[in-house]
N, C-alpha and C positions, 0 to 999 in steps of 0.2 A: 504491501498500499504504498510504502514511505518512500519510494523508487515513485513509482511511477505519477505520483505526487510531485517528486524532485524533475523525473520528466517533463512534467509540462513545466513547472516553471523554470524549469532552463528555453526551453523553446518558448518565450515568453517573457524572455531577455530579462528577466526578473534574478538567476542566479549562473553560477558556474561554476562547472567539477574542477579541481586541481588539485591536483599529484601531492602528499606528503612530501614526499622523498623525490627523486628523478628512477630511482630501483624501487618502492614501496608500489601494492597493490592499491594501499588506501589509499582514499580522494577527500578532500574534506570538500563541504561549501562552500560559496561566497558570497552575497548579496552585489550582483551588477550595480553601477551608480544608479541608473535606473531604477531596482531593486530596492536603494536607495532610500531613490527620492521618492517611493511611493511610501514606505516605510515612515520620512519626515513629515507628508502629506497627511496622510494616521495619528499624527501627535498632537498637525496644528489642528486640523478636526475635532479632535478628543478634546482640547484645549478650549476650542470657539462651542460648541455642545457645550462646556461645563459654563462660563459667560454669557452663552444665549439661555441655560435655564435658568437662571433670576427672573427673567423677562416673563412677563404674562401671553398666555398664545396669539392675543391680541395684536401687541405690539411687534411679536415677532415677526408677524403675519404679513403686518404694516412696513418693516422692513422689508424681509424679502420680494414681495409685492413692486416696491420703490426700487431694492437691488433689482430686480427683474427688469426694470424699467430703463434704468439707466444703462443696463448690461444692453438693452437689445436697442438703443441709442448708439454705444459704441459702434457694435456690430454694424449694424447703418452704416457711419462714419466708415471705417474700416471699408466694408465695402464699397460705397464713391471713392476712395480716393482708390482703392485698387482699379 
Protein backbone atom coordinates (compact mmCIF):
# COMPACT_ATOMS: atom_id res chain seq x y z
CA UNK A 1 0.00 0.00 0.00
CA UNK A 2 2.73 2.49 0.93
CA UNK A 3 4.73 1.75 -2.22
CA UNK A 4 1.66 2.38 -4.41
CA UNK A 5 1.14 5.70 -2.67
CA UNK A 6 4.83 6.55 -3.12
CA UNK A 7 4.60 5.75 -6.84
CA UNK A 8 1.61 8.08 -7.21
CA UNK A 9 3.33 10.87 -5.27
CA UNK A 10 6.42 10.42 -7.41
CA UNK A 11 4.34 10.54 -10.62
CA UNK A 12 2.79 13.77 -9.39
CA UNK A 13 6.27 15.21 -8.82
CA UNK A 14 5.81 15.56 -5.07
CA UNK A 15 8.55 13.17 -3.93
CA UNK A 16 11.70 11.61 -5.35
CA UNK A 17 13.56 8.42 -4.50
CA UNK A 18 17.20 8.79 -3.50
CA UNK A 19 19.65 5.96 -2.87
CA UNK A 20 21.01 6.03 0.70
CA UNK A 21 24.49 5.23 -0.65
CA UNK A 22 25.81 4.29 -4.10
CA UNK A 23 26.01 0.54 -3.32
CA UNK A 24 22.88 0.38 -1.17
CA UNK A 25 19.54 -1.08 -2.17
CA UNK A 26 17.85 1.16 0.38
CA UNK A 27 15.99 4.19 -0.87
CA UNK A 28 15.06 7.36 0.93
CA UNK A 29 12.02 9.37 -0.09
CA UNK A 30 12.45 13.15 -0.22
CA UNK A 31 10.01 15.93 -0.95
CA UNK A 32 10.60 17.77 -4.20
CA UNK A 33 10.33 21.55 -4.31
CA UNK A 34 6.76 21.15 -5.52
CA UNK A 35 6.01 18.84 -2.59
CA UNK A 36 7.50 21.34 -0.13
CA UNK A 37 5.46 24.16 -1.67
CA UNK A 38 2.26 22.16 -1.17
CA UNK A 39 3.15 21.39 2.46
CA UNK A 40 3.84 25.09 3.10
CA UNK A 41 0.55 26.08 1.46
CA UNK A 42 -1.29 23.59 3.67
CA UNK A 43 0.28 25.07 6.79
CA UNK A 44 -0.70 28.59 5.70
CA UNK A 45 -4.22 27.35 5.01
CA UNK A 46 -4.53 25.98 8.56
CA UNK A 47 -3.38 29.31 10.00
CA UNK A 48 -5.89 31.19 7.85
CA UNK A 49 -8.66 28.81 8.94
CA UNK A 50 -7.77 29.43 12.59
CA UNK A 51 -7.79 33.20 12.09
CA UNK A 52 -11.12 33.20 10.27
CA UNK A 53 -12.76 30.85 12.79
CA UNK A 54 -13.18 33.79 15.19
CA UNK A 55 -15.43 35.59 12.67
CA UNK A 56 -19.14 35.02 12.32
CA UNK A 57 -20.41 32.98 9.39
CA UNK A 58 -21.96 36.07 7.84
CA UNK A 59 -18.72 38.05 8.10
CA UNK A 60 -16.73 35.19 6.55
CA UNK A 61 -19.25 34.95 3.71
CA UNK A 62 -19.06 38.72 3.10
CA UNK A 63 -15.26 38.60 3.02
CA UNK A 64 -15.24 35.62 0.66
CA UNK A 65 -17.74 37.33 -1.63
CA UNK A 66 -15.69 40.53 -1.71
CA UNK A 67 -12.45 38.65 -2.37
CA UNK A 68 -14.08 36.69 -5.19
CA UNK A 69 -15.20 39.96 -6.80
CA UNK A 70 -11.64 41.27 -6.58
CA UNK A 71 -10.29 38.06 -8.14
CA UNK A 72 -12.80 38.30 -11.00
CA UNK A 73 -11.74 41.89 -11.72
CA UNK A 74 -8.09 40.89 -11.58
CA UNK A 75 -8.71 38.02 -14.04
CA UNK A 76 -10.57 40.42 -16.37
CA UNK A 77 -7.69 42.88 -16.14
CA UNK A 78 -5.13 40.17 -16.90
CA UNK A 79 -7.10 38.79 -19.86
CA UNK A 80 -7.40 42.30 -21.41
CA UNK A 81 -3.69 42.89 -20.80
CA UNK A 82 -2.70 39.65 -22.59
